[in-house]
Backbone of each chain as ProteinMPNN parsed JSONL, in Angstrom:
{"seq_chain_A": "GEDVEQSLFLSVREGDSSVINCTYTDSSSTYLYWYKQEPGAGLQLLTYIFSNMDMKQDQRLTVLLNKKDKHLSLRIADTQTGDSAIYFCAETWNQGGKLIFGQGTELSVKP", "coords_chain_A": {"N_chain_A": [[96.058, 110.441, 83.236], [94.365, 108.704, 85.898], [95.75, 106.6, 88.097], [96.689, 104.343, 90.543], [98.913, 102.045, 91.776], [99.564, 99.092, 93.673], [101.413, 96.399, 95.164], [99.821, 93.379, 96.196], [100.137, 91.781, 98.496], [102.197, 91.323, 101.432], [104.506, 89.681, 103.425], [106.117, 89.505, 106.512], [108.575, 88.914, 109.091], [108.246, 89.427, 112.583], [109.923, 92.238, 113.903], [111.552, 92.564, 111.705], [112.177, 94.813, 108.868], [109.612, 96.355, 106.941], [108.723, 96.975, 103.602], [106.631, 98.753, 101.641], [105.375, 99.238, 98.469], [104.418, 101.622, 95.905], [103.053, 102.805, 92.89], [102.307, 105.578, 90.802], [100.429, 107.421, 88.349], [99.852, 110.038, 87.714], [101.497, 112.873, 87.059], [101.082, 115.356, 88.061], [100.415, 115.168, 90.668], [100.199, 116.406, 93.933], [100.188, 115.89, 96.681], [100.951, 112.979, 98.496], [99.817, 110.134, 100.145], [99.855, 107.839, 102.939], [97.75, 105.404, 104.189], [96.347, 103.403, 106.812], [94.437, 100.483, 107.295], [92.624, 98.643, 109.482], [90.965, 95.479, 110.133], [87.473, 95.85, 109.742], [87.536, 98.497, 110.393], [87.843, 102.099, 109.905], [89.803, 104.28, 107.775], [93.07, 105.114, 108.691], [95.128, 107.853, 108.843], [98.529, 107.649, 108.206], [100.914, 108.94, 107.348], [102.134, 111.597, 105.229], [103.443, 112.963, 102.154], [104.773, 115.756, 100.541], [104.993, 116.73, 97.128], [107.381, 117.993, 96.477], [109.293, 117.004, 98.067], [111.668, 114.414, 98.864], [111.995, 112.577, 100.823], [110.642, 111.523, 103.919], [110.618, 111.228, 107.397], [109.181, 109.637, 110.168], [109.192, 108.659, 113.2], [108.959, 105.238, 113.367], [108.397, 105.115, 110.722], [109.287, 105.594, 107.323], [109.079, 107.5, 104.474], [109.659, 107.351, 101.062], [110.037, 109.16, 98.097], [110.171, 108.981, 94.673], [110.045, 111.053, 92.284], [110.549, 111.202, 89.592], [110.306, 108.571, 88.649], [107.781, 108.175, 89.507], [107.241, 106.785, 91.907], [106.502, 105.585, 95.069], [107.297, 104.77, 98.405], [106.8, 103.029, 101.505], [108.424, 102.522, 104.431], [108.508, 100.459, 107.198], [110.034, 100.297, 110.166], [111.338, 97.755, 112.388], [109.047, 95.972, 112.488], [105.923, 95.201, 113.956], [103.505, 92.845, 115.357], [101.143, 94.198, 115.634], [101.17, 95.874, 113.493], [100.06, 94.572, 111.425], [97.857, 94.814, 108.807], [95.897, 96.471, 106.24], [97.465, 98.492, 103.877], [97.179, 101.56, 102.302], [98.15, 103.541, 99.571], [97.686, 106.891, 98.437], [96.792, 109.574, 96.259], [96.601, 113.087, 95.542], [95.898, 115.898, 93.52], [94.974, 118.408, 93.732], [94.397, 120.922, 96.175], [92.786, 119.572, 98.837], [90.996, 118.204, 97.304], [89.65, 115.318, 95.62], [90.805, 112.131, 96.733], [92.813, 109.674, 95.219], [92.996, 106.289, 95.434], [95.198, 103.476, 95.83], [94.891, 99.864, 95.421], [95.526, 98.678, 97.75], [97.791, 97.107, 100.087], [98.156, 94.137, 101.698], [99.541, 93.607, 104.741], [101.173, 91.144, 106.489], [102.289, 90.139, 109.569], [104.429, 87.952, 111.026], [104.947, 86.21, 114.062]], "CA_chain_A": [[95.099, 109.508, 83.782], [94.455, 108.489, 87.328], [95.926, 105.207, 88.422], [97.633, 104.104, 91.62], [99.044, 100.594, 91.873], [100.336, 98.53, 94.768], [101.409, 94.948, 95.253], [98.663, 93.045, 97.03], [100.458, 91.116, 99.763], [103.566, 91.334, 101.932], [104.613, 88.947, 104.68], [107.423, 89.714, 107.138], [108.715, 88.42, 110.461], [108.286, 90.465, 113.627], [111.267, 92.779, 114.113], [112.144, 92.933, 110.406], [111.608, 96.006, 108.235], [108.651, 96.13, 105.847], [108.717, 98.025, 102.583], [105.425, 98.683, 100.815], [105.612, 100.08, 97.299], [103.253, 102.193, 95.231], [103.361, 103.632, 91.724], [101.181, 106.408, 90.398], [100.618, 107.853, 86.967], [99.588, 111.463, 87.497], [102.691, 113.631, 87.432], [100.719, 116.618, 88.716], [100.069, 114.917, 92.067], [100.886, 117.314, 94.848], [100.346, 115.238, 97.977], [100.831, 111.525, 98.469], [99.476, 109.725, 101.504], [99.758, 106.442, 103.33], [96.705, 105.115, 105.154], [96.298, 102.044, 107.357], [93.076, 100.038, 107.583], [92.517, 97.371, 110.192], [89.676, 94.836, 109.826], [86.263, 96.454, 110.298], [87.776, 99.878, 110.824], [88.033, 103.088, 108.849], [91.166, 104.536, 107.337], [93.858, 105.925, 109.613], [96.255, 108.496, 108.171], [99.828, 107.372, 108.818], [101.857, 109.991, 107.001], [101.976, 112.1, 103.875], [104.623, 113.658, 101.66], [104.51, 116.74, 99.51], [105.716, 116.274, 95.949], [108.712, 118.596, 96.312], [110.19, 116.33, 99.008], [111.978, 113.056, 98.434], [111.999, 111.67, 101.953], [110.081, 112.022, 105.174], [110.73, 110.214, 108.437], [108.313, 109.884, 111.317], [109.398, 107.539, 114.121], [109.337, 104.0, 112.663], [107.967, 105.206, 109.318], [110.065, 106.398, 106.38], [108.471, 107.58, 103.155], [110.563, 107.774, 99.995], [109.346, 109.532, 96.87], [110.958, 109.153, 93.451], [109.065, 111.717, 91.432], [110.87, 110.905, 88.18], [109.737, 107.256, 88.339], [106.419, 108.14, 90.092], [107.281, 105.65, 92.806], [106.402, 105.947, 96.475], [107.413, 103.598, 99.27], [106.647, 103.207, 102.949], [109.229, 101.558, 105.175], [108.184, 100.358, 108.612], [111.146, 99.662, 110.869], [110.992, 96.962, 113.568], [107.626, 95.691, 112.311], [105.288, 94.491, 115.049], [102.275, 92.154, 114.952], [100.101, 95.221, 115.562], [101.238, 96.569, 112.197], [99.306, 93.788, 110.436], [96.713, 95.614, 108.336], [96.0, 96.812, 104.814], [98.049, 99.822, 103.718], [96.786, 102.188, 101.043], [98.693, 104.836, 99.179], [96.684, 107.734, 97.789], [97.34, 110.809, 95.717], [95.69, 114.144, 95.152], [96.63, 116.927, 92.789], [94.531, 119.748, 94.092], [94.259, 120.996, 97.624], [91.515, 119.208, 99.43], [90.103, 117.525, 96.37], [89.471, 113.886, 95.823], [91.952, 111.241, 96.843], [92.793, 108.474, 94.392], [93.636, 105.251, 96.227], [95.593, 102.182, 95.286], [94.008, 98.779, 95.857], [95.913, 98.256, 99.09], [98.751, 96.014, 100.314], [97.892, 93.466, 102.969], [100.784, 93.276, 105.444], [101.028, 90.102, 107.5], [103.494, 90.094, 110.391], [104.468, 86.668, 111.724], [105.783, 86.295, 115.282]], "C_chain_A": [[95.338, 109.266, 85.259], [94.622, 107.014, 87.587], [96.987, 105.097, 89.491], [97.701, 102.596, 91.81], [99.951, 100.189, 93.027], [100.38, 97.025, 94.61], [100.411, 94.559, 96.33], [99.02, 92.494, 98.405], [101.929, 91.289, 100.116], [103.561, 90.614, 103.27], [106.012, 89.139, 105.233], [107.399, 89.08, 108.522], [108.78, 89.616, 111.411], [109.734, 90.906, 113.849], [111.979, 93.161, 112.826], [111.572, 94.265, 109.939], [110.647, 95.567, 107.132], [108.789, 97.28, 104.867], [107.52, 97.803, 101.671], [105.57, 99.71, 99.696], [104.332, 100.499, 96.611], [103.753, 102.952, 94.002], [102.108, 104.399, 91.324], [101.472, 106.978, 89.024], [100.511, 109.353, 86.787], [100.762, 112.308, 87.978], [102.35, 114.956, 88.106], [100.3, 116.415, 90.169], [100.872, 115.811, 92.983], [101.13, 116.703, 96.203], [100.128, 113.742, 97.81], [100.742, 111.046, 99.905], [99.633, 108.228, 101.68], [98.707, 106.324, 104.422], [96.799, 103.662, 105.579], [94.841, 101.701, 107.651], [93.118, 98.683, 108.254], [91.133, 96.785, 109.953], [88.51, 95.529, 110.516], [86.405, 97.898, 110.707], [87.878, 100.803, 109.623], [89.499, 103.247, 108.537], [91.862, 105.484, 108.3], [95.021, 106.526, 108.844], [97.54, 108.195, 108.926], [100.799, 108.531, 108.593], [101.55, 110.475, 105.584], [103.292, 112.735, 103.455], [104.201, 114.598, 100.554], [105.436, 116.431, 98.335], [107.075, 116.932, 95.747], [109.72, 118.046, 97.327], [110.561, 114.974, 98.426], [112.029, 112.067, 99.593], [111.319, 112.35, 103.146], [110.153, 110.9, 106.193], [109.872, 110.622, 109.624], [108.356, 108.642, 112.186], [109.776, 106.291, 113.327], [109.038, 104.055, 111.161], [108.9, 106.086, 108.505], [109.371, 106.344, 105.032], [109.531, 108.073, 102.179], [109.747, 108.054, 98.741], [110.354, 109.725, 95.747], [110.008, 109.732, 92.412], [109.3, 111.396, 89.953], [110.216, 109.588, 87.768], [108.304, 107.126, 88.848], [106.284, 106.927, 91.006], [107.353, 106.155, 94.243], [106.579, 104.689, 97.302], [107.248, 104.004, 100.723], [107.46, 102.113, 103.618], [108.81, 101.631, 106.632], [109.326, 99.617, 109.279], [110.621, 98.849, 112.04], [109.497, 96.616, 113.561], [107.095, 94.822, 113.445], [104.007, 93.806, 114.565], [101.111, 93.138, 114.856], [100.12, 96.044, 114.285], [100.5, 95.795, 111.101], [98.027, 94.528, 110.069], [96.829, 95.727, 106.821], [96.482, 98.262, 104.729], [97.715, 100.344, 102.333], [97.647, 103.415, 100.781], [97.612, 105.583, 98.406], [97.345, 109.011, 97.319], [96.218, 111.827, 95.531], [96.504, 115.223, 94.463], [96.058, 118.314, 93.018], [94.203, 119.763, 95.578], [92.864, 120.632, 98.075], [90.545, 118.534, 98.503], [90.087, 116.028, 96.605], [90.812, 113.176, 95.936], [91.744, 110.066, 95.898], [93.622, 107.425, 95.119], [94.136, 104.116, 95.356], [94.683, 101.104, 95.861], [94.411, 98.206, 97.213], [96.883, 97.09, 99.101], [98.455, 95.422, 101.681], [99.216, 93.038, 103.581], [100.477, 92.256, 106.528], [102.346, 89.993, 108.254], [103.456, 88.815, 111.232], [105.395, 86.76, 112.933], [107.028, 85.439, 115.178]], "O_chain_A": [[96.398, 109.593, 85.793], [93.704, 106.24, 87.316], [98.062, 105.686, 89.371], [96.674, 101.94, 91.983], [100.955, 100.839, 93.318], [99.493, 96.435, 93.994], [100.179, 95.318, 97.271], [98.29, 92.713, 99.371], [102.79, 91.387, 99.242], [102.731, 90.89, 104.137], [106.994, 88.959, 104.513], [106.338, 88.754, 109.053], [109.308, 90.673, 111.068], [110.643, 90.084, 113.966], [112.899, 93.978, 112.839], [110.619, 94.786, 110.519], [110.85, 94.542, 106.481], [108.953, 98.432, 105.27], [107.42, 96.772, 101.006], [105.849, 100.884, 99.938], [103.301, 99.834, 96.712], [104.759, 103.657, 94.07], [100.989, 103.916, 91.493], [102.622, 107.016, 88.586], [101.024, 109.894, 85.808], [100.986, 112.436, 89.182], [103.231, 115.61, 88.664], [99.879, 117.361, 90.833], [102.084, 115.955, 92.823], [102.162, 116.959, 96.822], [99.239, 113.302, 97.081], [101.494, 111.493, 100.772], [99.559, 107.455, 100.725], [98.749, 107.025, 105.433], [97.26, 102.803, 104.828], [94.099, 102.522, 108.189], [93.584, 97.7, 107.677], [90.212, 97.521, 109.602], [88.546, 95.768, 111.723], [85.493, 98.469, 111.306], [87.985, 100.358, 108.48], [90.335, 102.456, 108.974], [91.316, 106.521, 108.676], [95.818, 105.796, 108.253], [97.641, 108.448, 110.126], [101.421, 109.031, 109.531], [100.801, 109.838, 104.843], [104.153, 113.012, 104.291], [103.358, 114.255, 99.725], [106.541, 115.925, 98.531], [107.855, 116.468, 94.915], [110.841, 118.541, 97.441], [109.839, 114.444, 97.582], [112.099, 110.857, 99.376], [111.411, 113.561, 103.343], [109.794, 109.76, 105.9], [109.842, 111.785, 110.028], [107.635, 107.677, 111.932], [110.818, 106.281, 112.671], [109.392, 103.137, 110.422], [109.264, 107.182, 108.93], [109.105, 105.262, 104.508], [110.209, 109.07, 102.424], [108.87, 107.272, 98.372], [111.277, 110.532, 95.858], [109.267, 109.006, 91.751], [108.355, 111.329, 89.166], [109.644, 109.485, 86.683], [107.671, 106.089, 88.65], [105.339, 106.148, 90.893], [108.152, 107.029, 94.579], [106.059, 103.636, 96.934], [107.512, 105.14, 101.117], [107.219, 100.925, 103.403], [108.759, 102.707, 107.229], [109.564, 98.444, 108.992], [109.594, 99.189, 112.627], [108.776, 96.927, 114.509], [107.723, 93.842, 113.845], [103.484, 94.137, 113.501], [100.187, 92.924, 114.07], [99.199, 96.818, 114.021], [100.333, 96.292, 109.987], [97.209, 94.831, 110.938], [97.731, 95.161, 106.205], [95.97, 99.141, 105.423], [97.934, 99.671, 101.326], [97.849, 104.236, 101.675], [96.734, 104.972, 97.797], [98.328, 109.473, 97.899], [95.049, 111.472, 95.383], [97.672, 115.433, 94.792], [96.618, 119.298, 92.535], [93.79, 118.757, 96.156], [91.887, 121.301, 97.737], [89.39, 118.309, 98.866], [90.47, 115.546, 97.672], [91.805, 113.567, 95.324], [90.641, 109.531, 95.788], [94.804, 107.637, 95.39], [93.582, 103.829, 94.294], [93.813, 101.388, 96.685], [93.716, 97.35, 97.761], [96.821, 96.202, 98.251], [98.497, 96.119, 102.695], [99.93, 92.209, 103.017], [99.621, 92.483, 107.382], [103.398, 89.779, 107.649], [102.554, 88.628, 112.049], [106.49, 87.315, 112.845], [107.83, 85.4, 116.112]]}, "seq_chain_B": "DTGVSQDPRHKITKRGQNVTFRCDPISEHNRLYWYRQTLGQGPEFLTYFQNEAQLEKSRLLSDRFSAERPKGSFSTLEIQRTEQGDSAMYLCASSLAGTGRTQDGYTFGSGTRLTVV", "coords_chain_B": {"N_chain_B": [[85.004, 116.667, 120.396], [84.396, 113.747, 118.561], [85.477, 112.785, 116.244], [84.822, 111.637, 112.877], [81.562, 110.614, 112.365], [79.489, 107.921, 111.421], [76.33, 106.684, 110.39], [73.869, 104.24, 109.695], [75.996, 101.637, 111.167], [75.833, 99.206, 109.951], [73.824, 97.994, 107.276], [71.225, 96.102, 106.028], [69.435, 95.424, 103.192], [66.629, 94.896, 101.007], [66.747, 94.201, 97.536], [65.89, 96.846, 95.404], [64.811, 98.487, 97.316], [64.999, 101.714, 98.983], [67.751, 103.378, 100.52], [69.262, 105.309, 103.138], [72.105, 106.995, 104.271], [73.943, 108.502, 106.96], [76.319, 111.065, 107.688], [78.348, 112.59, 110.055], [80.558, 115.098, 110.194], [83.856, 116.166, 111.43], [83.512, 118.949, 113.502], [84.625, 121.504, 112.855], [85.422, 121.169, 110.259], [85.202, 122.005, 106.852], [84.993, 120.626, 104.511], [83.556, 117.732, 103.05], [83.495, 114.321, 102.229], [82.444, 111.56, 100.227], [83.064, 108.12, 99.847], [83.261, 104.913, 98.244], [83.852, 101.544, 99.055], [84.705, 98.441, 97.943], [85.089, 94.886, 98.533], [88.443, 94.011, 98.885], [89.402, 96.107, 97.438], [90.62, 99.502, 96.989], [89.325, 102.564, 98.432], [86.856, 104.275, 96.473], [86.324, 107.377, 95.013], [83.311, 109.219, 95.406], [81.779, 111.679, 95.758], [82.085, 115.179, 96.748], [81.723, 117.842, 99.147], [81.966, 121.346, 99.747], [81.335, 123.185, 102.441], [77.942, 123.753, 102.026], [77.851, 123.303, 99.359], [77.963, 121.139, 96.601], [80.754, 120.058, 95.105], [82.023, 118.303, 93.346], [81.258, 115.398, 91.459], [81.588, 111.95, 90.985], [81.767, 109.898, 88.032], [80.954, 107.439, 88.761], [78.792, 107.827, 90.335], [75.712, 107.142, 89.916], [72.431, 108.117, 88.649], [70.802, 107.099, 90.56], [71.886, 107.627, 92.929], [72.091, 110.084, 95.455], [73.393, 112.893, 97.121], [73.466, 115.043, 99.919], [74.114, 118.073, 101.716], [72.777, 119.92, 103.588], [72.997, 122.097, 105.469], [75.607, 122.583, 105.578], [76.775, 121.052, 107.506], [76.18, 118.06, 108.738], [75.904, 115.255, 106.443], [73.927, 113.481, 104.024], [73.632, 110.404, 102.256], [71.839, 109.019, 99.764], [70.568, 106.073, 98.339], [68.649, 105.04, 95.747], [66.315, 102.511, 94.758], [67.883, 100.115, 95.242], [70.548, 97.943, 94.143], [72.15, 94.71, 93.801], [74.792, 95.108, 93.221], [75.379, 97.421, 94.562], [76.203, 96.772, 97.042], [78.541, 97.348, 99.486], [81.135, 99.05, 101.364], [80.484, 102.181, 102.616], [82.171, 105.067, 102.889], [82.802, 107.993, 104.756], [84.473, 111.113, 104.847], [86.216, 113.93, 106.249], [87.624, 117.243, 105.965], [89.696, 120.164, 106.495], [89.64, 122.875, 104.569], [91.228, 125.498, 102.675], [92.783, 126.81, 104.472], [95.346, 126.177, 104.308], [95.76, 123.734, 105.438], [95.047, 121.421, 104.198], [96.875, 119.593, 103.371], [97.257, 117.992, 105.516], [95.687, 115.87, 105.261], [92.811, 113.703, 105.395], [90.106, 112.986, 107.589], [88.707, 109.954, 108.271], [85.538, 108.308, 108.663], [84.186, 105.322, 110.261], [82.632, 103.999, 108.51], [79.722, 102.781, 106.664], [78.374, 99.686, 106.269], [76.84, 98.283, 103.587], [74.577, 95.817, 102.649], [72.979, 94.324, 100.044], [70.299, 92.321, 99.443]], "CA_chain_B": [[84.66, 116.108, 119.081], [84.857, 112.365, 118.557], [85.864, 112.383, 114.911], [83.753, 111.53, 111.877], [80.6, 109.578, 112.749], [78.599, 107.457, 110.356], [75.211, 105.921, 110.902], [74.187, 103.167, 110.641], [77.245, 100.913, 110.896], [75.498, 98.132, 109.02], [72.466, 98.073, 106.742], [70.854, 95.048, 105.101], [68.196, 95.846, 102.55], [66.23, 94.088, 99.854], [66.915, 94.828, 96.225], [64.776, 97.698, 95.021], [64.489, 99.429, 98.393], [65.835, 102.906, 99.118], [68.472, 103.485, 101.787], [69.899, 106.609, 103.388], [73.164, 106.97, 105.271], [74.264, 109.825, 107.48], [77.692, 111.318, 108.106], [78.6, 113.807, 110.836], [82.007, 115.345, 110.109], [84.454, 116.946, 112.504], [82.679, 120.152, 113.463], [85.215, 122.672, 112.191], [85.803, 120.834, 108.893], [84.251, 122.521, 105.884], [84.86, 119.725, 103.363], [83.035, 116.4, 103.382], [83.675, 113.443, 101.072], [81.906, 110.209, 100.258], [83.786, 107.11, 99.09], [82.73, 103.558, 98.29], [84.926, 100.556, 99.066], [84.281, 97.048, 97.826], [86.047, 93.95, 99.125], [89.705, 93.827, 98.175], [89.73, 97.296, 96.647], [90.747, 100.75, 97.706], [88.136, 103.425, 98.345], [86.638, 105.016, 95.231], [85.676, 108.666, 95.263], [81.956, 109.404, 94.882], [81.422, 113.093, 95.67], [82.476, 115.945, 97.913], [81.085, 119.129, 99.424], [82.587, 122.375, 100.556], [80.149, 123.719, 103.113], [76.754, 123.052, 101.512], [77.955, 123.178, 97.899], [78.523, 119.892, 96.076], [81.722, 120.57, 94.155], [82.408, 117.323, 92.334], [80.61, 114.087, 91.505], [82.223, 110.949, 90.136], [80.906, 109.201, 87.061], [80.42, 106.251, 89.446], [77.575, 108.204, 91.048], [74.605, 107.111, 88.955], [71.304, 108.964, 89.048], [70.102, 106.512, 91.714], [72.571, 108.12, 94.117], [72.058, 111.528, 95.675], [74.002, 113.307, 98.377], [73.121, 116.412, 100.332], [74.712, 118.612, 102.938], [71.911, 121.097, 103.532], [73.41, 123.243, 106.282], [77.052, 122.602, 105.654], [77.306, 120.272, 108.633], [76.086, 116.636, 108.408], [75.541, 114.944, 105.063], [73.244, 112.213, 103.794], [73.806, 109.755, 100.956], [70.684, 108.17, 99.514], [70.593, 105.209, 97.164], [67.293, 104.611, 95.403], [66.176, 101.263, 93.976], [69.185, 99.463, 95.412], [70.902, 96.757, 93.361], [73.144, 93.918, 94.522], [76.098, 95.728, 92.97], [75.588, 98.545, 95.471], [76.748, 96.246, 98.294], [79.886, 97.905, 99.665], [81.324, 99.91, 102.531], [80.402, 103.592, 102.223], [83.015, 105.811, 103.819], [82.718, 109.442, 104.761], [85.683, 111.752, 105.367], [86.123, 115.393, 106.269], [88.899, 117.953, 106.058], [89.597, 121.615, 106.597], [90.248, 123.437, 103.371], [91.298, 126.954, 102.576], [93.633, 127.406, 105.494], [96.668, 125.591, 104.147], [95.93, 122.511, 106.209], [94.542, 120.242, 103.5], [97.921, 118.586, 103.234], [97.226, 117.08, 106.649], [94.901, 114.699, 104.94], [91.393, 113.652, 105.623], [89.739, 112.094, 108.672], [87.659, 109.049, 107.796], [84.671, 107.594, 109.58], [84.32, 103.861, 110.233], [81.903, 103.485, 107.361], [78.443, 102.06, 106.727], [78.443, 98.522, 105.383], [75.543, 98.003, 102.967], [74.386, 94.532, 101.992], [71.715, 94.272, 99.295], [69.988, 90.9, 99.239]], "C_chain_B": [[85.237, 114.692, 118.974], [85.248, 111.907, 117.17], [84.656, 112.344, 113.988], [82.856, 110.353, 112.24], [79.727, 109.212, 111.572], [77.525, 106.556, 110.945], [74.306, 105.494, 109.743], [75.546, 102.545, 110.342], [77.015, 99.825, 109.859], [74.064, 98.332, 108.537], [72.269, 96.915, 105.781], [69.509, 95.449, 104.505], [67.88, 94.922, 101.378], [66.417, 94.894, 98.58], [65.663, 95.641, 95.877], [64.364, 98.706, 96.083], [65.43, 100.632, 98.335], [66.534, 102.882, 100.474], [69.091, 104.876, 101.894], [70.917, 106.449, 104.501], [73.453, 108.394, 105.723], [75.727, 109.894, 107.866], [77.737, 112.626, 108.88], [80.102, 114.048, 110.838], [82.544, 115.971, 111.388], [83.911, 118.367, 112.388], [83.318, 121.336, 112.737], [85.627, 122.401, 110.747], [84.745, 121.316, 107.906], [84.11, 121.62, 104.657], [84.442, 118.339, 103.832], [83.019, 115.563, 102.115], [82.936, 112.122, 101.305], [82.739, 109.322, 99.333], [83.039, 105.782, 99.212], [83.908, 102.585, 98.216], [84.331, 99.171, 98.984], [85.421, 96.161, 98.282], [87.301, 93.825, 98.262], [90.128, 95.012, 97.331], [89.972, 98.495, 97.551], [89.477, 101.566, 97.592], [88.081, 104.158, 97.004], [85.851, 106.282, 95.553], [84.286, 108.7, 94.644], [81.625, 110.879, 94.692], [82.008, 113.835, 96.857], [81.807, 117.312, 97.947], [82.087, 120.066, 100.075], [81.434, 123.185, 101.12], [78.933, 123.017, 102.52], [76.823, 122.817, 100.004], [78.611, 121.855, 97.498], [79.444, 120.263, 94.923], [82.114, 119.582, 93.065], [81.655, 116.027, 92.569], [81.313, 113.156, 90.55], [81.212, 110.391, 89.127], [80.314, 107.927, 87.667], [79.066, 106.545, 90.081], [76.432, 108.274, 90.05], [73.462, 107.972, 89.475], [70.47, 108.335, 90.158], [70.713, 106.998, 93.037], [72.371, 109.635, 94.232], [72.639, 111.828, 97.044], [73.633, 114.753, 98.647], [73.922, 116.793, 101.557], [74.023, 119.96, 103.161], [72.39, 122.305, 104.335], [74.914, 123.309, 106.437], [77.616, 121.855, 106.846], [77.235, 118.783, 108.277], [75.687, 116.47, 106.94], [74.769, 113.632, 105.034], [73.545, 111.737, 102.39], [72.634, 108.803, 100.793], [70.917, 107.341, 98.263], [69.159, 104.745, 96.92], [67.341, 103.316, 94.598], [67.484, 100.468, 94.03], [69.311, 98.199, 94.567], [71.977, 95.992, 94.134], [74.545, 94.499, 94.35], [76.377, 96.938, 93.851], [76.167, 98.08, 96.805], [78.212, 96.653, 98.403], [79.948, 98.569, 101.027], [81.294, 101.349, 102.01], [81.099, 104.408, 103.308], [82.803, 107.308, 103.649], [84.031, 109.974, 105.342], [85.452, 113.249, 105.404], [87.516, 115.992, 106.378], [88.625, 119.44, 106.173], [90.345, 122.21, 105.423], [90.369, 124.94, 103.505], [92.16, 127.611, 103.612], [95.048, 126.868, 105.394], [96.854, 124.299, 104.902], [95.455, 121.266, 105.458], [95.612, 119.193, 103.339], [97.964, 117.654, 104.433], [96.379, 115.857, 106.378], [93.466, 114.817, 105.391], [91.14, 112.707, 106.788], [88.557, 111.264, 108.217], [86.816, 108.538, 108.948], [84.872, 106.089, 109.431], [83.487, 103.211, 109.137], [80.541, 102.884, 107.698], [78.542, 100.904, 105.748], [77.036, 98.205, 104.893], [75.578, 96.63, 102.32], [73.015, 94.532, 101.337], [71.438, 92.82, 98.959], [68.828, 90.727, 98.24]], "O_chain_B": [[86.413, 114.468, 119.26], [85.341, 110.7, 116.947], [83.614, 112.933, 114.273], [83.332, 109.23, 112.402], [79.279, 110.077, 110.819], [77.772, 105.777, 111.866], [74.003, 106.319, 108.881], [76.179, 102.902, 109.349], [77.866, 99.553, 109.012], [73.201, 98.782, 109.29], [73.037, 96.748, 104.834], [68.567, 95.773, 105.228], [68.762, 94.256, 100.837], [66.26, 96.115, 98.565], [64.535, 95.176, 96.038], [63.653, 99.667, 95.791], [66.5, 100.581, 97.73], [65.965, 102.415, 101.461], [69.398, 105.525, 100.893], [70.637, 105.848, 105.538], [73.242, 109.357, 104.986], [76.308, 108.907, 108.318], [77.227, 113.647, 108.42], [80.846, 113.267, 111.432], [81.787, 116.269, 112.312], [83.859, 118.924, 111.292], [82.617, 122.096, 112.07], [86.13, 123.3, 110.074], [83.551, 121.074, 108.087], [83.207, 121.823, 103.845], [84.904, 117.841, 104.858], [82.587, 116.025, 101.059], [82.826, 111.642, 102.434], [83.075, 109.7, 98.211], [82.286, 105.562, 100.16], [84.835, 102.77, 97.427], [83.549, 98.767, 99.844], [86.564, 96.602, 98.407], [87.22, 93.567, 97.061], [91.106, 94.931, 96.588], [89.582, 98.504, 98.718], [88.636, 101.285, 96.737], [89.1, 104.6, 96.472], [84.851, 106.251, 96.27], [84.093, 108.27, 93.507], [81.235, 111.293, 93.6], [82.387, 113.222, 97.854], [81.389, 117.854, 96.924], [82.943, 119.643, 100.851], [80.658, 123.789, 100.381], [78.893, 121.787, 102.512], [75.927, 122.189, 99.44], [79.68, 121.503, 97.996], [78.981, 120.728, 93.882], [82.498, 119.993, 91.969], [81.438, 115.609, 93.706], [81.606, 113.536, 89.417], [80.0, 110.411, 89.339], [79.318, 107.396, 87.175], [78.283, 105.63, 90.338], [76.199, 109.305, 89.42], [73.513, 108.489, 90.591], [69.531, 108.959, 90.653], [70.141, 106.807, 94.111], [72.468, 110.367, 93.247], [72.4, 111.098, 98.007], [73.507, 115.57, 97.734], [74.351, 115.939, 102.332], [74.623, 121.013, 102.945], [72.193, 123.439, 103.899], [75.434, 124.001, 107.312], [78.794, 121.997, 107.171], [78.123, 118.278, 107.589], [75.207, 117.4, 106.293], [74.935, 112.78, 105.906], [73.694, 112.529, 101.461], [72.457, 107.885, 101.594], [71.404, 107.847, 97.251], [68.539, 104.131, 97.788], [68.29, 103.065, 93.856], [68.104, 100.189, 93.003], [68.337, 97.492, 94.312], [72.634, 96.55, 95.012], [75.383, 94.387, 95.245], [77.505, 97.43, 93.88], [76.58, 98.908, 97.617], [79.021, 96.344, 97.528], [78.953, 98.643, 101.748], [82.009, 101.684, 101.065], [80.683, 104.437, 104.466], [82.648, 107.81, 102.537], [84.624, 109.352, 106.224], [84.603, 113.777, 104.686], [88.459, 115.338, 106.823], [87.505, 119.912, 105.982], [91.561, 122.054, 105.31], [89.706, 125.569, 104.33], [92.269, 128.837, 103.644], [95.86, 127.078, 106.295], [97.975, 123.802, 105.008], [95.457, 120.171, 106.019], [95.298, 118.013, 103.184], [98.638, 116.625, 104.384], [96.356, 114.917, 107.172], [92.981, 115.899, 105.723], [91.872, 111.734, 106.966], [87.524, 111.805, 107.822], [87.305, 108.358, 110.063], [85.637, 105.638, 108.579], [83.621, 102.017, 108.869], [80.254, 102.531, 108.842], [78.765, 101.103, 104.554], [76.147, 97.897, 105.687], [76.482, 96.314, 101.547], [72.003, 94.721, 102.011], [72.229, 92.164, 98.281], [68.429, 89.6, 97.946]]}, "name": "protein", "num_of_chains": 2, "seq": "GEDVEQSLFLSVREGDSSVINCTYTDSSSTYLYWYKQEPGAGLQLLTYIFSNMDMKQDQRLTVLLNKKDKHLSLRIADTQTGDSAIYFCAETWNQGGKLIFGQGTELSVKPDTGVSQDPRHKITKRGQNVTFRCDPISEHNRLYWYRQTLGQGPEFLTYFQNEAQLEKSRLLSDRFSAERPKGSFSTLEIQRTEQGDSAMYLCASSLAGTGRTQDGYTFGSGTRLTVV"}
C-alpha cells in the first residue's frame, strides 16, 4: 500500500538543529525526497536519497534512511528563521512515476 | 527557461462552471505531472504524461476532469461542472525521464489556486 506519514508540527529555536521524521509503507520505494514549501509558493526540492544509501549530507542538510524500519529523517543544522516552512517527504518506486507525499511537517523557527 | 509556469495563479468560479488551467513545463522535460493539494495536506497525484501520451491517471481523477498534452509541450487540465470540493491548489511538475536523471526529482510550478463558490 501507499502511505507516507509525518508529524505535523515542529518548533525549534534559531541556531538549534531540527529533525523532521517520515515513515513510509512501500518497501519497493526506490527514491525518497524532501521538499520545502513556503507560504503561497510551489514545492522546492531540497534533497533526495536512493534506497541503497543510508545517509546523504548536503551542506546543512543530512538525510538518514533506515530501510528496515522504513524511516526517513531530515536534519537541518543551525536552523535559521528562513527555514520556517512546510517540509514534505515523498517516495516513488518507479523511475519518473508518481510521487506519494506525506501530509507535511510545519517547521517554526523562533528567534 | 524560467522553470514550470502555471496560469492562472488564482481562479474563482461558480459551482457548475467549467475551468481550464495551463501548465508550461521546462522545455527539455518530457514528463509532466498534475497534482492537487488541499489545505493542510500533501500534494495528491492526479495524472502524468510522457510526451503527449497520458501514462497514468489516479482514481481521484473523476470523469469531470480531463487533461491533455497535445504536442508534448504544454498541458491543460479541465474541470467540468465544478463542485465546491474541487477547491484546491493544482500543481504541475515536470521532469526528464529516460536518461537516468529522474532521481533528480521533479520541478514544480507555483500552482493554480481554484476557489469554487
